[in-house]
Structures are given as structure tokens and as C-alpha cells.
N, C-alpha and C positions, 0 to 999 in steps of 0.2 A: 664177518671175518675182518680182523684188523689189517690195514694196509701195511705192507712191508716197505720200510724206508731204507734205501740203500745209501750208506754213508761212506765217505772216503777221508783220507788224511787232509786236515785243514778245515773240514766242515765245522761250523758252529752249531752247538746242540744244547738242549736241556737234558741234564743227566740226573737220575734219581738213585740215591745210594741208601739202602736200608730204611731207617726211620726218618732220614733227613729229607727236607723238601727238595723239589727239582731245583737245580742250580745251573747257571750258564757255564758252558765249557767249550772246549775245542778238541776235536779228535786229532791226536798226535801219534807219532811213531813211538812205540815203547823202547826202552833201552834194550840193547842187543841181548843182555843176559837175563832179561825178564820174560819168563814163560807165560803164555796165555793159560788161564784156568782151563783144566781139562773138561771136555763135554759141554762147554758153554760158548754160545755165539755172542761175542762181545767186542767192544772197541776200547782202546786206551784213551782216557780223557784227562785233559788238563783243565782244572776248574779256575775260573777267573776270580780274582779277589782273595785267593788263598794260595798256599804252596802245595796243594794236594793234587796228586794224580791217582787214578784208580781204573781198574777194569770194570766197565759197566755193561750189563747185558743189553742186547739190542732192543729188547722190549721195554727197557727203562730209559730209552733215548728218544728224543723228539727234535726235529730240526728247529733251529733257533727262531728264525723270522716268522714262520707261520703260527707259532705258539707264544710269541712274545707278549702280546696283550693279555692273553689268558693267564700266563704265569705271573705277570706283574700284578694282576688283580688278586690272585690267591696268596701271594707271598709278600710279606711286609718285613720291615726291619732295616736298620742302617747298613749292616754288612751286606744284605742282599742288594740294596740299592747301589752300594759301592761296586758290587760285582757287575751289575747291569751297566753302570757308568763306565766301567773298565772295558766291557765289550764294545760299547758305542765308541769310545775313544780309540780302541783297537781298529774298528772298522773305518773310522775317519782317516787314521794315519795309513792304514793299508791302502785305501783308495788313493791317497795322495802319492804314495810310493809307486803304485801301479801307473799313475799318470806320468810321473817322472821317468819311470822306466820306458814307457811308450815313447816319450819325447826323445829320450836318448837313442832309442832303437831307430826311430825315424831318421834322426840326424846321421846315423851311421849306416843306415840301410839294412839294419838287422832287426829281426823280430824279438820283442821283449819276452823274457822268460815268464811262463805262466804257472810254474809250480807254486802252490799256495804257501808252502813253508819257507820259500825264499824271500818272502816279502820283507821281513825284518832284517835289519842290518846290525852288526855288532855294536855300533856306537849308540843305539837306541837304549839308553840306560833305563828309562822308565818302562820299557816293554820287555826287558830281558827275561822276566819271569814267564812270559808267554811264548818263548821260543820252543821249537821242536827239540826234544832231547837228543835227537840224532844229528843235530846241527853242531856248530862249533862249541867248544867247551864254554860253560858259563861260570860265573863267579860262585864261590862257595855259598850255599844256602845256609843262613844262620839259624834255621829252625831247630836243629838238634845237634848237640855236642856230647861226645864222650870225654870225660876227664879221668885220666889214669894217674892216680896219686900214690905217693909213698908217705911215710911218716917224716920225711925230711924234705918236704917240698919247698920250692922257692915261692916268693910272694906271687899273688895273682897276676901281677904285671908281666910275669914271664910266660903267660899262656901262649902256646904256639900251635896253630892249626896244622895237623900233619896228614890228614886224609879226608877226602870228601865222599868216600865210598863206604860200604858196609864193613870191609875188612879193616881191622885196626893194625896200624904199623907197629911192629915189634921194635921197641927201643928201650934203653935203660931208664927206668922210672925212678931210680934212687936219687937223681940229681935235678930232675925237672918235672914240671907238670906238663902232661900231654893233653891237648884238646883236639878232638877229631870231629869234624863236621861229617857225620856218617850217614846222612840221608843219601839215598841213591840219586842218580842224576836228576838235577833240576827239581829236587824236593820230593820225588816219589819214593815209595818204600817197596823193596823187593821182599815179600814175606818169605820167611824160612820155610824149607820143605819139611822141617821137623814137625811132628805132631805135638800140639800144645795142650796141656791140661790146666784147668783152673779150679781151685777149691775155695769157695767163699764168695758170695755175691751180695755183700753189704754195700754201704755207701760208696766205698772206694772200688771194690771188686767189680761192681756192676758196670761202672764207666770204663774200667780197664778192659773187660771182656768185650764190651761193645766196640771199642776202638780196635782191638785185635781182629775181630770179625770184619770190621769195616775195611781194614787194610789187607784182607785176604788170607789171614791165618786159619788153619784148621784147628778148631778148639773143641775140647771135650770138657763139660762143666759138671760140677757137683756142688750142692749146697745142703746144709742141714735141713732147711725148710725147702723141700723139693719144688714147691710151686714157683719159687723164684727163678727156676731154670726155664720155665715155659717160654718166656719172652725171647730168650736167647736161642732156644731150640727153633723158634719161628724164624729167627734171623740166620739160621744155618749151623748153629752149634750142635754138637753131639752130646748125649746124656750119659753120664757115668753113674752107676748105682751106688758105689762106695768110693771113698778115697783110694783104697787099695786097687780097685778096678781102673780108676782113672790113671794112676801111676803106671800100672802094668800095660795100659793101652798107649801111653804117650811117651815121647822122648824127653820132653821138658815139662814139669808140672810146677805151677805157681800156687802159692797159698797166701790168702790175705784174710786173717781172722782177727778177733777183737783183743786178745790179751795172751800172756804167756801160757796160762792153763789151757786155753782153746788151742793154741799152737801145739802144745805137747800132746793133748788128747787126739788131735788130728793125725799126728804121726804115730803115736804109740798106743792108741786106743783100739777097740774092736774094729776090725776091717779097716785099720788105719794105713797110712802111707807105707809104714815099714813092712807091711805084708805084701806090698806090691813092688817094692824096690828090688831091682836086679842090677848086676854090674853094668855100668855105663849109663843108667838112668839118671836124669838130672832133677834135682829138687831145689826150688827157689822159694825161700821164706820171705814174704813181703810184709808180714805183720810187724807192728812196732812193739818190740819186746826188749827184755834186758839182755845184756851180753852173755850172762850165764845160760839162759835158755838157748841162745844161738849156739853156744859151744856144745851144749848137750845134744841138740838136734844134729849139728854137723857130725858129731862123733857117731851117733847111731846110724845116720844115713851112710856115711863113708865106711862104717864097719860091715855093711852089706854090699859094698862095692859101688854104691851110688856116688854121685858127684853133687856137691852142695854149694849153694850161693845164697847169701842173704841180700835182700834188695828192698828194704823199707822205702816208702815214698813220702815225700813232703808235699802237702797240698790239701785239697778239700774235695768234696763231692763235685763241685762245679768244675774245678781244674781236672779232676779225673774224667768227667764227661767230655771236656774239651781236649783231652789228650795232651795236657800241659803240666803234668806232674814232674817233679824232680826226683830222680831215682838215685839212692845211695846204695852202692853194692860193695860187698867184700866176700872173700872166700876163694873159690876155684876160678881163676882167671879165664880158663878155657870155657867155662859155663857162661861167664859174663860175655865173652865174644859170641857164643852161640845164641845168646839172647838179644843180639843187637837189633834185629828188625822188630822184635817184641817191644823193646824199650823205646824204639822210635815211635811205634804206634801209640804207646801209652803216655809218653812224656816229651818234654822239650830238652831235657838234659839228663845225663847219667854220670855219676862219679864212681870210680873204682878206688876203694880206700885200703886195699891190702888184705890182711888176714881176717878171717871170720870173727865177728864181734865188734870190729871198728865201725861198721855202718850202724849197728844198734847204738853204740855210744854216741855217735854224731847225731843220730835222729833224736835221741832223748835230750841232748843238749838243745837242739833246735826247738823241740816242742816245749822244753822248759822255758826258753826265752819267749816263745809265742804265748804260752799260757800265762806267764807272769805279766806280759804286756797287755793281754786281754783283760786281766783283772785290774790293772792300773787304769786302762781306758774306762772301764765300768765305774771305778772309784771316782775318777775325774768327772764323769757325767752326773753322778749322784751328788758330788760336792757342789757342782755348778747349780743344780736344782736347790740344794739346801741353802745356798747363799744368794738365791734370787737371780741367778744368771741363766740366760737362755742356753739350753742344751744344743739347740740347732746352731746358734751362733758359735758355740765352742767347736762344733764339728766343722763349720765353715772356716774357722780360723785354723784348725788343725790341717785341713785340706789345702790351705794356702801356704803352709809352712814347711819346715824341713822334715816333719814326720808324715807328710802326705803320702798315702799309699792306698791301693785298692783294698787292702785288709782293713785299715782304719775306717775308710768310707763305708764298706759293706757292713762291718760289725756295728758301727754306730747307727747306721740306718736300721739294722735289725732291732736295736734297742729303742730307737725313737718311734718305730712303727709297731713295737711289741710283737714282732714276727720272729720267733725262735725256731723255725723249721730247721732241722739239723743239716748242716753242711759239714760239720765235724762234731761228733757227739761230745757233750760236756763230760760225760763219764770217762771217755777215752783220754781227754786232755788231763783230767785229774789223775788217771792211771799213769800217764806219762810223767807228770810232775812227781808222783810218788816214786816211780822207778828212777828218775833222775836224782832225787834226793838220796835214795839208797845208794846209787852209784857214787855220789859225792862222799857219802859216809865211808864207802869202801876205799876211796882214794884219800881219806882224811882231809877232804876239801870242804870248806863251808859253803852252804847254799841257803843263806837266810832269806833272800828275796823269794826263791822258789818255795821255801817252807811256808812263808806268810801267804803266798798265793794259793798254795795247796789247801790251807785252812779255809780260805774263802770258797774254793770249789767244793770242799767237803760240806760247807754250810749250804751251798746251792743244791747239792745232792740230797741233803736232808729235807729240802723244800721241794722234792720231786722234780728236779730239773735235769736228772741224769740223761734222759733221752731227747732233750732239747739241744740246740746248738750251743757251743761253748760260750757264745755271747750272753746266754741266759745267766751267767755268773752275776750279771747286773742285779738280778733279783735277790741275791744274797745280801746286797747292800740296802735294800728297801723294805726288808721284812725283819 
């Protein structure tokens, strides 16, 4: 029989959350408005080296010191070592402050305070992230921001933080950009009590659902290939048999599928979303589609009394897994507010862009730029090879110049290593280029660069690269 370990506020622990390895943390007091999960014996833990808080079941917690050597042996990686170093630094500084407190107490004839969470002081800048949430207010956590935008926004220099809690402050958005750091106190997330549905467990959807579950949301999932649901059921998700059933069971249902046809079929097809929509139910379309599809979906959802929001995401599979997507939203503002904790779980930033269709337009423009840039990078690498220049040296130079970015580094490494495992499908970026070009035609605006890039991606698709990463466009230049 396992030994029951009794923990208290301030204790250092190893906490295990879902599929993630045990991580060093500290038991802290939860925010006053954060409810403990029902029916679970758990503690609220602040993890070192991150901005994460979470409720962790007692059976998933171990005291820090007795298990330190064991955990260091089985866990590797730079971030893990940084977290362990942060614990050790915390212990050293805590010990020093205790000694200082004792010295002052002896001089005044008073006993030093022994409450663990009183160790840190407000002027300890480097340790502010480790403070107990119930202590003095901390600085805004920069991890997550809401941007509420109109079509007449001021330049980005006018960004103004207006709130550090989940609730968005109501102000006139016609003359300014509003940025809200909306994480709960000290970086934690208070999961909504609304029931969440999620349709589509592809490259992006899988990471999104995993992070929703990790942050304590109640999620019901559905996928066209039912086997993909199994892993998430093991992590605590519920299973919906059809899109209609998911929508009828849930308060807010998200969808993330491949293209406009799939998005329409999901809503208006047999046992589709439309059959489960009731007055007050929320539907959030996260797929990257054209504005016309968004307008159509918004109309049919609202015609049944439903509430509609579009929220396509900018990012990749890795960013989805890391909960670092950028969310572009438009449509029903109240649904955007209701989705606050969900957006925090899945992304680092969300933008509200006004009426439905605006997020689709902005997402297509972003992916048009990204797709064209990727094609240019591939063209540069092949030209380097054709002229006897080192491709690796070209990458080294790029990464030291003004174009240095994680995107350039990762995509060039894919090409140099011949590793085209999909992080964002080539067929999807080609679809986005096609839709962006069509959008340009509708606005009578030229898109010659996108049109040229689109032809290169079409060539790559003809070479059976559709299901590879977008960086496989490189192969269009060498065949």
C-alpha cells in the first residue's frame, strides 16, 4: 500500500500532469475565486521555470528532496534543468532570508515569523514568479494577451494593458487597441465552468484539446476517425458519437478541420452541428477558410438561435502542443469573452477583429505571406546549391541577420536534414494561398507573389508532397 504523504502550503514537490514528466513545483494557495475540482483530493501547485499553476492529484505528487536524485536521472532537457536550478536558487535565498529574519528577531527580542509563504519580499524581482497568489499583487504576467480591435485602430504603439484577470473591461474599441493580460492571478488559468466540445483532432486540434484538458476544462471530443479520440479519453475527455451530439451536450463547441468543404459538411451534413444547435449554444469555427464560408456558417448557426464566433489560429503543430498559438477572432463578442480561459489554455495571444469574416481575411493574408516566404527560402537554398554555395552557410548567415527567426531556422533544418514530417501540411498552405488569391481577385487587388508561390506548391503536390510539411516545397525546385 502506498504511503500517504501529507503536504501543506509552501512544500516543494514533484508534480505530474497528464502525459508530462514530473516537474518541480511548490504547493501554494489558489486564488480565492478558483474552485477545487470536485471529487478529487489535490493541491494547487506552482511549477518552477514556467508560468503554470495547476490542481494536481495527491497521488501525482511526491516530496521534492527525497525524490530529487531519482527525478534528475529520469528527466533530461534544458528547460527541466533550468527548473531544477530555479528550485535550488529559491532554497538558497529562502535560507538566507530565514537567517536574516532570525537575526532581526533576536535583536528585537521577537520570534521570527515561520510561515513559509512570507519568505519572499516584494523587492525580490527575480523570484516574483514564485510568490504565493494570495500574497501582495504581482506585476502583469505577459504570457497571454487579449487584443480587442476595430477597423480604425491606432498603431501598435498605442497598446494599453487594461486588465490582468479573465474579465475583459468594456471600453470603446473604435478609437484604440485594447490589450488585456487575462491570465488569472500569477499566471494560473481558471477553467470555465461551461462544457466544452471539440470537433477535429488533426495536427492543430490535438494539441489544443490536450492543453484544454491540462488546464482543467471539461471537454467532449469527436473526430471523423474515431480512434484518434482514444488518447484524449484516457486523459479525461468525454466521447461524442456525432457532431450533433457534441453540440447538444456542450455549451461551447469548437471546430478545427481542413478546408471550407469539411467545415460546411461538419455543420450542415448528416448528424451535423446544425442538428444539435439550440438557442444560446455557442459554435466557434477555428478552421482556416474563406470569408464567404464564415458568413454562411454564421448565418445558419444564428438562424437556429445559436451564437457564432470564428477563431482561426496562427501557428504550427509544435506551437499547438506548446499552447502558444495566436488566435484571431471575430463575430459575437460575448462568445469571445466566454472563451477566455479556453484561449488562454491554447494560445499566447488572442485578437478580436470585429464582425465575422474579418478573422478569416486576416488569417489568409498571414498564411499567404508565410507560404510565399517559405517558397522563397526553398528557392534560395536550391540556388545556393546550383551555384556551388554551402546551404548550411546560407542558413548560418540568415540566422545572424535581420531575417533570423525560429521559422527560418526550423524550416531550413527540415530541408537540410530531409525531414519533412508535417508541422503544417503543404496541402493546407497551398489551399490558403489559393483562397488568398481568390480574395485578392474579389477586391480587385493584385497578388502576383502569392500567385507565383502557389504554382510552386501545386508542383510540389504533383510530386506527392501534399501530406508532408510545407517546407517540402523545396522538392518542387529539385525535380
